[in-house]
N, C-alpha and C positions, 0 to 999 in steps of 0.2 A: 333111618335105614335099619332094616332087620339084620339079625346076626347072619341069617342065610345069605343075604345079599352081600354082606361084608366078606364072608368066607369065599363067595364066588369071585368077588373082585380080587381078593388076595391070591386066590388060586390062579387067576388069569395073569396077575402081575408076576407070579413065579415062573410062568411059561416064558414071558418076555425077558425076565432077568436071566433065566437059564440060557435062552437063545443068545443074549448078549455075551454071556460068559463063553459060550462055545465059539462065537466069532472072535473074541479076544484071544483065545487060545490058538485058533487057526492062524490068525494073522501073525502071532508070535512064532508059530512053527514054520511059517514061510521063510523066515530069515535063517533058520538053522543050517541049511546047506552052505550058506556063506560063512558063517562063523565056524562051522565044523572043519572046513577045508583051508581056511586062511591061516597062513603061517607068517609071523612077523619077520620080514627080511632084514638083512644086515645093512643094506645100503639102498639108496634111492633108485638105482637102476633095477635092482631086484624087486623093489616095491612096484615099479611100473610094470614089470613082467608079471608079477603076481596078480595085479589088478587086471591085466589083459587076459590072463588065464581065467579069471573069475567073471569076465564080462558077460557071458551068457547067463550066468546065475544072477548077476546084478540086475540085468534087464528083466529076466523072468520074475525076480522078486518084486521089482517096481510095478510091472504090469499086473501081477497077481494081487499085490496089495491094493491097487486101485480097483480092480474088478471085484475082489472080495468086499472091499469097502462099499462099492456100489450095491452089492447084494445085501449088505447089512442095512444100508439106507432104504432099499426097496422093502426088506423085511419089516423095518420100522414103520414105513408108510402103510403097509398092508395091515399090520397089527394095531396101528393107531385107529383104524376104522372098524376093528372087530371089538365087540362088547364082551363076549364070553367065549369059552371054549368047551367043546364036548370031547368025548373020547376019540372020535374020528379026527377032529382037528389036532388033538394032541399027537396022534399017530402020524398024521401027515407032516406036522411040524418036525417031529423026530426024523422022519424020512428026509425032509429038507436039510436038517442039520447034519444028517449022515452024508449027504452029497457035498455039503460045505466042508465037513471035516475031512473028506477024501481029497480036497484040493491040494494040500501040500505034496501029495504023491505025484500027480501029473506035473506039478510045478517043478519038483525035484528032477523028474525024468527029463523034462524039457531043458532044464538048466544044465544037465549033464552032457548035452550035445551042442554043437554049433547051431545057432538058431535056424539056419537054412540048410542044415546037413541032412536031416531025415524028415520026410513029409509025414510019415506015420506018427512020429512023436508029436508034431505040431497038431495033427488032426486029433490025436488022443486028448491033447490038452484042450482044444477048442470044444470037442465033444463033451468033455467033463463039465465045462462051463455051461454048455447048452442044457445038460441034464439038470443042473442046479436051477437054472432059469425056468425050465418047464415045471419042475416040482413046485416052485413058488407060485406059479400060475395055478396049478392044481389046488394049492392051499387056499388061494383067494376064491376060486370057483366053488370049492366045497363050502367055505364060510358064507358065500353069497347064497348058494342053493339051500343051505340049512338054516338060514335066517339068523346068523350069528353076528350080523353087522350092527353097528350103532344106529339108533333111530335117525340120526342126522344125515346118514349116508343115503341119499335118494337113489332110486333105480337108475336115473340118468348118470349120477356120479359113479355108481357101481359099474355100469356099462363102460364108462370112460376109463376106469381103472383096469377093467378086463381088456379093453382094446389096447391100452398101453402095455399090458403084460404080454399079450399075444404078439404085439409088434416087437417087443424085446426078444421074445422067443424066436421070431422069424429072423431077426438080425443075427442071433447066435447060430442058427442053422446055416445061414449064409456064410458065417465066419468059418464054419467047418470046411466048406469048399474053398474059401479064400486061404485058409491055413495050408491046404494042400500045395498051393503055389508059393507062398512065403509067409513068414511070421508077421512081417510088416503089414501085409494085406489084411490079416486077421485083426491086428491091433487097430487098424484104420476103421474096420467095421465096428469095433467096440467103442472107440473114442470119438469117431466122426459120424459114421452112418447112423448109429443108434440114437444120439441126441437129435439128429436131423429128422429121423423117422418119427420119433416120439413127439417132436414139435409139430410135425405136419398133421398128426392125428389129433393133437391137442387143440 
């Protein structure tokens, strides 16, 4: 293998490692609203009251952790099929990481309210997730169009990945409307409707 090929491989690995580091930081930041506001109570009754007060934040953290974790796995699947990166892919990946890095903010806003108290807050949260999903689809589309995929990825497989990405985007768009009515409806879209839809197209 030539030195140029080794440098290219090392450069691409740095993109993946940097992306993983960003995800790790984002997942850590998701828990901060819980730890920042929790005060150790003096008795068990006060503990129950404290936990009840934090319930929206606990639920928001759990859902956000699972969804961001799903984005990390999706990002891993996408980049495992990409052989190299050019400046355009680097820029799009940074844009994707920007949307991921933003997620602790809508999560904190959602956790500050009762989960079914304000429709705008729920819609804002669901819309933020949707943007993350759409940008990752754009990353894959760019890599496919620019011929950056591994030789083992056939056109049929590339089209299958694209179909799965578009299906995921569609479910997130639906979840925005669902979030207007209730947070539970949006969560059902993410944890029930999405796996079913992806299985149907698979």
